[in-house]
C-alpha positions as a printed NumPy array, in Angstrom:
array([[-100.412,  133.563,   62.558],
       [-100.88 ,  130.999,   65.372],
       [ -99.62 ,  128.279,   63.05 ],
       [ -96.397,  130.226,   62.451],
       [ -95.85 ,  130.784,   66.182],
       [ -96.417,  127.11 ,   66.862],
       [ -93.898,  126.205,   64.179],
       [ -91.303,  128.632,   65.631],
       [ -91.815,  127.18 ,   69.086],
       [ -91.356,  123.683,   67.712],
       [ -88.072,  124.705,   66.106],
       [ -86.617,  126.487,   69.16 ],
       [ -87.709,  124.253,   72.068],
       [ -85.347,  121.328,   72.835],
       [ -87.173,  118.022,   72.763],
       [ -86.737,  115.26 ,   75.332],
       [ -85.086,  112.185,   73.913],
       [ -84.739,  108.651,   75.114],
       [ -81.242,  107.557,   76.124],
       [ -79.393,  106.119,   73.136],
       [ -77.72 ,  102.75 ,   73.323],
       [ -74.314,  104.373,   73.997],
       [ -75.355,  105.817,   77.388],
       [ -74.628,  103.94 ,   80.609],
       [ -77.241,  103.148,   83.249],
       [ -77.375,  106.187,   85.57 ],
       [ -76.337,  104.146,   88.62 ],
       [ -73.298,  102.704,   86.834],
       [ -72.237,  106.174,   85.676],
       [ -72.596,  107.534,   89.194],
       [ -70.549,  104.696,   90.698],
       [ -67.755,  105.199,   88.154],
       [ -67.465,  108.929,   88.85 ],
       [ -67.769,  108.382,   92.607],
       [ -65.033,  105.719,   92.655],
       [ -62.598,  107.554,   90.362],
       [ -62.907,  110.825,   92.298],
       [ -62.561,  109.008,   95.603],
       [ -59.405,  107.269,   94.397],
       [ -57.821,  110.651,   93.583],
       [ -58.447,  111.921,   97.115],
       [ -57.093,  108.715,   98.651],
       [ -53.919,  109.264,   96.646],
       [ -53.709,  112.882,   97.816],
       [ -54.031,  111.942,  101.484],
       [ -51.601,  109.035,  101.225],
       [ -49.047,  111.117,   99.307],
       [ -48.281,  113.209,  102.409],
       [ -47.344,  110.077,  104.365],
       [ -45.512,  108.54 ,  101.435],
       [ -43.061,  111.44 ,  101.083],
       [ -42.675,  112.162,  104.824],
       [ -39.648,  109.871,  105.377],
       [ -37.675,  111.898,  102.847],
       [ -38.898,  115.503,  103.119],
       [ -40.789,  115.546,  106.407],
       [ -44.265,  116.875,  107.142],
       [ -44.769,  120.626,  107.266],
       [ -46.796,  123.376,  105.653],
       [ -44.705,  123.363,  102.469],
       [ -45.105,  119.604,  102.009],
       [ -48.861,  119.765,  102.559],
       [ -49.122,  122.719,  100.2  ],
       [ -47.091,  120.926,   97.527],
       [ -49.239,  117.803,   97.733],
       [ -52.519,  119.749,   97.647],
       [ -51.316,  121.949,   94.794],
       [ -50.072,  118.96 ,   92.821],
       [ -53.354,  117.127,   93.355],
       [ -55.364,  120.118,   92.134],
       [ -53.078,  120.474,   89.12 ],
       [ -53.546,  116.768,   88.376],
       [ -57.324,  117.064,   88.58 ],
       [ -57.301,  120.101,   86.285],
       [ -54.975,  118.402,   83.8  ],
       [ -56.913,  115.135,   83.829],
       [ -60.281,  116.838,   83.429],
       [ -58.989,  118.855,   80.477],
       [ -57.449,  115.781,   78.821],
       [ -60.581,  113.725,   79.467],
       [ -62.759,  116.348,   77.817],
       [ -60.497,  116.505,   74.775],
       [ -60.41 ,  112.723,   74.449],
       [ -64.195,  112.47 ,   74.861],
       [ -64.691,  114.738,   71.832],
       [ -62.431,  112.598,   69.637],
       [ -62.827,  108.999,   70.793],
       [ -65.942,  107.078,   71.849],
       [ -65.857,  107.197,   75.683],
       [ -66.824,  103.533,   75.939],
       [ -63.524,  102.65 ,   74.278],
       [ -61.302,  104.447,   76.781],
       [ -62.966,  104.621,   80.236],
       [ -61.75 ,  101.159,   81.22 ],
       [ -58.268,  101.894,   79.967],
       [ -58.039,  105.079,   82.029],
       [ -59.001,  103.193,   85.174],
       [ -56.487,  100.436,   84.423],
       [ -53.721,  102.935,   83.675],
       [ -54.587,  104.793,   86.86 ],
       [ -54.339,  101.531,   88.786],
       [ -50.989,  100.515,   87.326],
       [ -49.437,  103.936,   87.925],
       [ -50.812,  103.845,   91.485],
       [ -48.985,  100.543,   91.985],
       [ -45.78 ,  102.108,   90.656],
       [ -45.953,  105.171,   92.932],
       [ -44.475,  103.411,   95.975],
       [ -41.311,  101.941,   94.366],
       [ -40.692,  105.133,   92.36 ],
       [ -40.992,  107.487,   95.353],
       [ -38.818,  105.269,   97.55 ],
       [ -36.179,  104.998,   94.851],
       [ -36.096,  108.737,   94.124],
       [ -36.639,  109.786,   97.748],
       [ -33.258,  108.412,   98.761],
       [ -31.621,  110.699,   96.203],
       [ -33.517,  113.982,   96.609],
       [ -34.374,  113.786,  100.317],
       [ -34.436,  117.151,  102.052],
       [ -36.715,  120.139,  102.32 ],
       [ -35.714,  122.256,   99.35 ],
       [ -38.594,  123.353,   97.087],
       [ -37.173,  121.173,   94.31 ],
       [ -37.201,  118.051,   96.506],
       [ -40.652,  118.774,   97.911],
       [ -42.324,  119.437,   94.549],
       [ -40.499,  116.58 ,   92.816],
       [ -41.567,  113.948,   95.326],
       [ -45.093,  115.341,   95.586],
       [ -45.391,  115.162,   91.807],
       [ -44.081,  111.61 ,   91.625],
       [ -46.498,  110.549,   94.347],
       [ -49.668,  111.798,   92.743],
       [ -49.65 ,  113.635,   89.432],
       [ -49.761,  110.771,   86.886],
       [ -52.31 ,  108.418,   88.52 ],
       [ -54.468,  111.342,   89.697],
       [ -54.504,  112.899,   86.228],
       [ -55.448,  109.586,   84.606],
       [ -58.257,  108.975,   87.075],
       [ -59.532,  112.544,   86.652],
       [ -60.21 ,  111.86 ,   82.961],
       [ -63.015,  109.48 ,   83.92 ],
       [ -65.582,  112.111,   84.937],
       [ -65.627,  114.084,   81.636],
       [ -65.646,  110.814,   79.692],
       [ -68.668,  109.548,   81.612],
       [ -70.393,  112.938,   81.323],
       [ -69.961,  112.902,   77.531],
       [ -71.33 ,  109.377,   77.416],
       [ -74.424,  110.395,   79.372],
       [ -75.201,  113.621,   77.472],
       [ -77.986,  112.166,   75.389],
       [ -80.604,  114.841,   76.053],
       [ -79.831,  118.493,   75.413],
       [ -82.808,  119.458,   77.551],
       [ -81.176,  117.818,   80.631],
       [ -77.514,  118.729,   80.065],
       [ -77.267,  120.912,   83.168],
       [ -78.824,  118.363,   85.494],
       [ -76.654,  115.523,   84.155],
       [ -73.415,  117.493,   84.503],
       [ -74.412,  118.866,   87.89 ],
       [ -75.428,  115.469,   89.244],
       [ -72.261,  113.701,   88.161],
       [ -70.061,  116.564,   89.39 ],
       [ -71.716,  116.502,   92.81 ],
       [ -71.408,  112.714,   92.992],
       [ -67.702,  112.977,   92.188],
       [ -67.285,  115.592,   94.917],
       [ -69.109,  113.349,   97.399],
       [ -66.767,  110.511,   96.464],
       [ -63.777,  112.711,   97.215],
       [ -65.24 ,  113.849,  100.541],
       [ -66.009,  110.319,  101.688],
       [ -62.568,  109.101,  100.586],
       [ -60.918,  111.908,  102.568],
       [ -62.73 ,  110.995,  105.773],
       [ -62.259,  107.238,  105.341],
       [ -58.545,  107.634,  104.584],
       [ -57.889,  109.989,  107.484],
       [ -59.983,  108.265,  110.124],
       [ -59.883,  104.591,  109.11 ],
       [ -57.311,  103.543,  106.514],
       [ -54.268,  105.401,  107.846],
       [ -55.042,  104.27 ,  111.395],
       [ -55.44 ,  100.634,  110.347],
       [ -53.125,   99.919,  107.41 ],
       [ -49.632,  100.66 ,  106.173],
       [ -49.244,  103.08 ,  103.288],
       [ -47.934,  100.287,  101.077],
       [ -51.01 ,   98.14 ,  101.769],
       [ -53.395,  101.01 ,  100.989],
       [ -51.658,  101.76 ,   97.685],
       [ -51.469,   98.081,   96.789],
       [ -55.176,   97.517,   97.443],
       [ -56.188,  100.71 ,   95.629],
       [ -54.052,   99.897,   92.589],
       [ -55.376,   96.338,   92.307],
       [ -58.987,   97.465,   92.681],
       [ -58.516,  100.069,   89.956],
       [ -56.881,   97.602,   87.553],
       [ -59.537,   94.942,   88.123],
       [ -62.356,   97.491,   88.044],
       [ -60.988,   99.023,   84.866],
       [ -60.728,   95.63 ,   83.194],
       [ -64.325,   94.799,   84.1  ],
       [ -65.521,   98.188,   82.843],
       [ -63.624,   97.76 ,   79.604],
       [ -65.152,   94.361,   78.922],
       [ -68.675,   95.486,   79.824],
       [ -68.573,   98.783,   77.981],
       [ -66.982,   97.312,   74.869],
       [ -69.197,   94.223,   74.928],
       [ -66.444,   91.823,   73.93 ],
       [ -64.127,   89.29 ,   75.542],
       [ -60.551,   89.927,   76.563],
       [ -58.12 ,   90.911,   73.82 ],
       [ -54.347,   90.42 ,   73.626],
       [ -53.965,   94.069,   74.669],
       [ -55.995,   93.622,   77.857],
       [ -54.186,   90.374,   78.625],
       [ -50.806,   92.067,   78.212],
       [ -51.976,   94.945,   80.378],
       [ -53.053,   92.514,   83.081],
       [ -49.565,   91.008,   83.071],
       [ -48.099,   94.497,   83.373],
       [ -50.377,   95.121,   86.335],
       [ -49.101,   91.96 ,   88.009],
       [ -45.498,   93.134,   87.494],
       [ -46.345,   96.546,   88.973],
       [ -47.93 ,   94.795,   91.954],
       [ -44.733,   92.809,   92.454],
       [ -42.651,   95.978,   92.386],
       [ -44.884,   97.542,   95.029],
       [ -44.632,   94.504,   97.278],
       [ -40.859,   94.31 ,   96.827],
       [ -40.236,   98.039,   97.373],
       [ -37.917,   98.616,  100.354],
       [ -39.59 ,   99.77 ,  103.551],
       [ -38.611,  103.294,  104.56 ],
       [ -39.478,  102.745,  108.222],
       [ -39.997,  100.074,  110.851],
       [ -43.422,  101.3  ,  111.895],
       [ -45.901,  103.641,  110.237],
       [ -47.673,  105.541,  112.972],
       [ -50.592,  107.922,  112.563],
       [ -48.24 ,  110.89 ,  112.249],
       [ -44.827,  109.57 ,  111.329],
       [ -42.632,  107.007,  109.676],
       [ -40.619,  105.685,  112.622],
       [ -37.376,  103.758,  112.542],
       [ -35.015,  102.484,  115.249],
       [ -31.283,  101.995,  114.733],
       [ -28.358,  101.159,  117.016],
       [ -25.981,  104.001,  117.878],
       [ -22.504,  103.366,  116.55 ],
       [ -20.067,  102.697,  119.382],
       [ -22.909,  102.418,  121.938],
       [ -24.387,   98.9  ,  121.598],
       [ -27.117,   99.467,  124.199],
       [ -28.231,  102.853,  122.844],
       [ -31.062,  102.974,  120.335],
       [ -31.719,  105.901,  117.99 ],
       [ -35.354,  106.709,  117.271],
       [ -35.968,  108.436,  113.949],
       [ -39.267,  109.981,  112.941],
       [ -39.761,  110.911,  109.283],
       [ -35.982,  110.776,  108.788],
       [ -35.272,  113.105,  111.734],
       [ -33.313,  111.806,  114.734],
       [ -35.52 ,  112.545,  117.748],
       [ -34.356,  110.347,  120.651],
       [ -31.468,  108.305,  122.017],
       [ -32.444,  105.654,  124.552],
       [ -30.069,  103.43 ,  126.498],
       [ -32.19 ,  100.315,  126.936],
       [ -29.916,   99.04 ,  129.729],
       [ -29.471,  102.301,  131.623],
       [ -32.157,  104.979,  130.97 ],
       [ -30.181,  107.48 ,  133.061],
       [ -27.347,  107.399,  130.52 ],
       [ -27.923,  110.48 ,  128.339],
       [ -26.065,  110.882,  125.054],
       [ -27.781,  113.797,  123.236],
       [ -26.541,  117.285,  124.053],
       [ -29.945,  118.945,  124.148],
       [ -31.261,  116.257,  126.54 ],
       [ -28.271,  116.846,  128.82 ],
       [ -29.097,  120.573,  128.724],
       [ -32.776,  120.02 ,  129.637],
       [ -31.879,  117.717,  132.526],
       [ -29.242,  120.194,  133.748],
       [ -31.933,  122.893,  133.797],
       [ -34.234,  120.597,  135.788],
       [ -31.456,  120.243,  138.39 ],
       [ -32.014,  123.888,  139.369],
       [ -35.507,  123.091,  140.673],
       [ -35.55 ,  121.651,  144.192],
       [ -32.231,  119.803,  143.702],
       [ -32.464,  116.196,  144.817],
       [ -36.076,  116.611,  145.977],
       [ -39.531,  116.246,  144.492],
       [ -40.001,  117.382,  140.919],
       [ -43.375,  117.22 ,  139.155],
       [ -42.932,  117.476,  135.411],
       [ -45.21 ,  118.022,  132.429],
       [ -43.834,  116.967,  129.042],
       [ -45.133,  118.214,  125.692],
       [ -43.992,  115.469,  123.342],
       [ -42.519,  112.168,  124.429],
       [ -40.72 ,  110.526,  121.512],
       [ -38.496,  107.862,  123.032],
       [ -39.512,  109.025,  126.555],
       [ -35.882,  109.722,  127.469],
       [ -36.376,  112.778,  129.711],
       [ -39.527,  111.65 ,  131.568],
       [ -38.002,  108.223,  132.229],
       [ -34.79 ,  109.807,  133.492],
       [ -36.703,  112.067,  135.887],
       [ -38.844,  109.184,  137.112],
       [ -35.68 ,  107.267,  137.991],
       [ -33.756,  110.172,  139.536],
       [ -36.616,  112.122,  141.181],
       [ -38.638,  109.276,  142.754],
       [ -40.739,  111.586,  144.925],
       [ -42.271,  113.414,  141.944],
       [ -44.532,  112.415,  139.081],
       [ -44.175,  112.91 ,  135.342],
       [ -47.069,  113.455,  132.94 ],
       [ -46.406,  113.144,  129.212],
       [ -48.677,  114.269,  126.396],
       [ -47.662,  112.577,  123.154],
       [ -50.04 ,  112.953,  120.224],
       [ -48.735,  109.908,  118.339],
       [ -49.953,  106.715,  119.977],
       [ -47.843,  104.707,  117.541],
       [ -44.655,  106.257,  118.957],
       [ -45.812,  105.458,  122.491],
       [ -46.364,  101.83 ,  121.566],
       [ -43.038,  101.676,  119.729],
       [ -41.241,  102.996,  122.819],
       [ -42.876,  100.249,  124.876],
       [ -42.167,   97.49 ,  122.348],
       [ -38.645,   98.394,  121.253],
       [ -37.17 ,  100.868,  123.749],
       [ -38.037,   99.157,  127.048],
       [ -40.294,  102.04 ,  128.1  ],
       [ -42.663,  101.33 ,  130.983],
       [ -45.326,  103.495,  132.571],
       [ -45.719,  103.533,  136.338],
       [ -47.739,  105.191,  139.065],
       [ -45.294,  108.121,  138.803],
       [ -44.964,  108.213,  135.025],
       [ -48.142,  108.512,  132.995],
       [ -48.474,  108.98 ,  129.242],
       [ -51.593,  110.438,  127.619],
       [ -52.246,  110.269,  123.896],
       [ -53.223,  113.796,  123.001],
       [ -52.207,  117.283,  121.95 ],
       [ -49.701,  118.868,  124.32 ],
       [ -51.277,  122.309,  124.356],
       [ -54.72 ,  120.926,  125.124],
       [ -53.226,  118.819,  127.886],
       [ -51.408,  121.846,  129.257],
       [ -54.633,  123.841,  129.374],
       [ -56.217,  121.123,  131.525],
       [ -53.53 ,  121.347,  134.211],
       [ -54.273,  123.205,  137.469],
       [ -52.461,  126.46 ,  138.11 ],
       [ -49.097,  126.195,  139.885],
       [ -49.113,  122.399,  139.663],
       [ -45.776,  121.623,  137.949],
       [ -42.138,  122.324,  138.784],
       [ -40.973,  121.722,  135.242],
       [ -42.544,  121.907,  131.789],
       [ -40.546,  120.426,  128.914],
       [ -41.362,  121.323,  125.313],
       [ -39.943,  118.782,  122.865],
       [ -42.542,  118.175,  120.161],
       [ -41.621,  118.105,  116.49 ],
       [ -43.141,  117.176,  113.168],
       [ -40.021,  116.294,  111.185],
       [ -37.837,  119.46 ,  111.092],
       [ -40.27 ,  121.87 ,  112.75 ],
       [ -42.503,  121.954,  115.835],
       [ -46.287,  122.28 ,  115.521],
       [ -46.803,  126.028,  115.229],
       [ -49.492,  126.239,  117.913],
       [ -46.939,  125.094,  120.511],
       [ -44.578,  127.978,  119.741],
       [ -46.749,  131.008,  120.483],
       [ -46.906,  133.5  ,  123.315],
       [ -50.332,  132.139,  124.225],
       [ -48.836,  128.672,  124.801],
       [ -46.04 ,  130.237,  126.869],
       [ -48.665,  131.91 ,  129.062],
       [ -50.336,  128.555,  129.656],
       [ -46.934,  127.203,  130.723],
       [ -46.45 ,  130.205,  132.991],
       [ -49.821,  129.557,  134.65 ],
       [ -49.077,  125.866,  135.253],
       [ -45.585,  126.361,  136.742],
       [ -45.142,  126.537,  140.479],
       [ -43.234,  129.532,  141.892],
       [ -39.607,  128.968,  140.933],
       [ -40.617,  126.51 ,  138.189],
       [ -38.799,  126.261,  134.852],
       [ -39.859,  125.892,  131.23 ],
       [ -37.237,  124.042,  129.136],
       [ -37.933,  124.236,  125.398],
       [ -35.973,  122.419,  122.708],
       [ -35.58 ,  124.215,  119.364],
       [ -33.802,  123.302,  116.131],
       [ -32.758,  125.921,  113.588],
       [ -29.919,  126.951,  111.299],
       [ -28.478,  130.318,  110.25 ],
       [ -29.952,  132.896,  110.125],
       [ -32.009,  131.055,  112.803],
       [ -35.084,  133.237,  112.384],
       [ -37.322,  130.728,  114.138],
       [ -35.062,  130.157,  117.165],
       [ -34.564,  133.887,  117.539],
       [ -38.321,  134.474,  117.269],
       [ -39.039,  131.782,  119.847],
       [ -36.514,  133.342,  122.217],
       [ -38.19 ,  136.726,  121.693],
       [ -41.596,  135.13 ,  122.302],
       [ -40.498,  133.614,  125.611],
       [ -38.914,  136.917,  126.658],
       [ -42.27 ,  138.619,  126.022],
       [ -43.912,  136.332,  128.608],
       [ -41.318,  135.281,  131.199],
       [ -39.193,  137.582,  133.311],
       [ -36.02 ,  135.541,  132.773],
       [ -34.865,  133.597,  129.701],
       [ -31.466,  132.062,  128.954],
       [ -30.244,  129.739,  126.219],
       [ -28.084,  126.604,  126.186],
       [ -26.227,  125.538,  123.056],
       [ -22.791,  125.667,  121.431],
       [ -20.974,  128.934,  120.796],
       [ -21.017,  128.424,  117.027],
       [ -24.813,  128.083,  117.115],
       [ -25.37 ,  130.976,  119.498],
       [ -23.094,  133.169,  117.364],
       [ -25.053,  132.293,  114.208],
       [ -22.214,  130.428,  112.506],
       [ -23.792,  126.97 ,  112.673],
       [ -27.134,  125.347,  113.373],
       [ -28.632,  122.664,  115.546],
       [ -30.374,  122.38 ,  118.906],
       [ -30.928,  125.383,  121.164],
       [ -32.554,  124.856,  124.556],
       [ -34.376,  127.839,  126.023],
       [ -34.772,  127.968,  129.806],
       [ -37.509,  130.347,  130.969],
       [ -38.779,  131.242,  134.422],
       [ -40.291,  134.087,  136.404],
       [ -37.747,  133.26 ,  139.095],
       [ -34.152,  134.488,  138.627],
       [ -31.991,  131.905,  136.857],
       [ -28.546,  131.324,  138.348],
       [ -26.583,  131.072,  135.103],
       [ -23.317,  130.166,  136.848],
       [ -24.958,  127.281,  138.681],
       [ -26.659,  126.228,  135.44 ],
       [ -23.341,  126.292,  133.572],
       [ -21.761,  124.075,  136.242],
       [ -24.573,  121.571,  135.951],
       [ -24.457,  121.661,  132.143],
       [ -20.689,  121.12 ,  132.141],
       [ -21.043,  118.224,  134.561],
       [ -23.389,  116.429,  132.148],
       [ -22.035,  117.548,  128.766],
       [ -19.901,  114.794,  127.24 ],
       [ -18.398,  117.201,  124.661],
       [ -17.418,  119.92 ,  127.148],
       [ -18.644,  122.56 ,  124.692],
       [ -22.216,  123.358,  125.744],
       [ -22.544,  126.956,  126.9  ],
       [ -25.159,  128.897,  128.814],
       [ -25.969,  132.255,  127.224],
       [ -26.857,  134.653,  130.012],
       [ -29.792,  137.018,  129.731],
       [ -27.746,  139.754,  128.052],
       [ -26.461,  137.399,  125.372],
       [ -29.965,  135.93 ,  124.986],
       [ -31.382,  139.44 ,  124.553],
       [ -28.887,  140.116,  121.753],
       [ -29.764,  136.781,  120.154],
       [ -33.488,  137.646,  120.143],
       [ -33.132,  141.344,  119.264],
       [ -35.462,  142.434,  116.481],
       [ -37.051,  139.005,  116.107],
       [ -40.779,  138.501,  115.64 ],
       [ -42.928,  137.513,  118.632],
       [ -45.015,  134.493,  117.622],
       [ -48.731,  134.592,  118.389],
       [ -51.773,  132.452,  117.651],
       [ -52.684,  135.057,  115.053],
       [ -49.333,  134.915,  113.277],
       [ -46.763,  132.143,  113.717],
       [ -45.164,  131.293,  110.338],
       [ -42.923,  128.629,  111.869],
       [ -42.322,  126.603,  108.713],
       [ -41.254,  129.723,  106.84 ],
       [ -38.947,  130.934,  109.627],
       [ -37.052,  127.679,  110.093],
       [ -33.964,  127.299,  107.944],
       [ -32.842,  123.889,  106.709],
       [ -29.194,  123.738,  105.571],
       [ -28.052,  122.565,  102.152],
       [ -26.741,  119.286,  103.551],
       [ -30.374,  118.358,  104.235],
       [ -31.422,  119.182,  100.662]])
């Protein structure tokens, strides 16, 4: 009886086996999985910046890139598993890395070529560019993990530990790549350089893996593939630059304004954000800037004005106030240090003892200000077509209210298009905090027939709308800017959602017209 039991146990208990000759050294397998998974996450992080010049940066873009990356990983893992069951993994691992490298090199020229055609914020444009930026190279690189796992599964007794170890190593590679890309690479290198270096490393690494795993010298196929990789590298290098400067948050470009040789136009991620007259900073050409400055004229006219600016861009408004209100001081919080440096290098911007710029988040900077310390707060911060949501809420408006001196004004720039759900919600939000709110824009925009900039002027002190209209008309070069009094503003905001820290779906509320699709 004991003999039978021993025999049954021998038949049912998996036996440990030595690694066959086809398995890789554990360290080499771990490095392959770590590197391939890390490369996928580098691509995912870079994809957001790569598509920003054409479709901006907002929740939908981030969601599209993340979703596409996850779909690529799922597709690549499935394909890799299928291939591993049909082809010896040693024969294809190197090829997958090389193909991933070549397609990574082709991402930049392809996105820049297509981006000029489908630029906009429609779902089709967003998903198309996100897919072009990541899906093919990420899917190819995601095949590596199941191929390596199959190669290492030499002992049925240790299947779980092998799969678990390699999966965790791949996850660690992705985590490290995410942190390195976000905190080091993006801050130090252009997107094109990162993609170029990643693609070359993958091609070279794949070639080395292929030769080592196959145990033979280069073949005509690998030589031809190397030539193809060189061509792809050339296309990446020769791809047209979408911007003059890649900052941490934006793709910035400066152009001359037609008919105004001394005026420079600053664009961020394809959105026009500032006009700066490099010879005369007090010359204002944008309607919404004229409206903000006209609102500032209501506060202590001709006297001291202390301003706090959320968002700087080309520094048009703070520079104007520094020049025209010499007794006051202006404090700017601009989160993008690259834009600050660009304004200094290309737009003749200079700080002074009365004009200080801090690199940081505007809301955090606002919270640090003493109560009743500012005559004017200007909100003009945007990420492409929409403002950061946390700057739009009632809680932010209350911080502004706390910081304003008695009689102080909050001037907030908004951009929206019919049905203007965001602009209407922002007006309703300000009305829920401040005692008095009026709007400045064009009749067609205020009536919901067109879209563009709307400047909200909020204060706990009564706003003299007639005096404001006179000052707006005196500055408005078109003669069409109108001040909507509180009754018209109330109708504009009627029924709109009040935005809060708990619920502020800004990207969903903003409407982008078809001409931007």
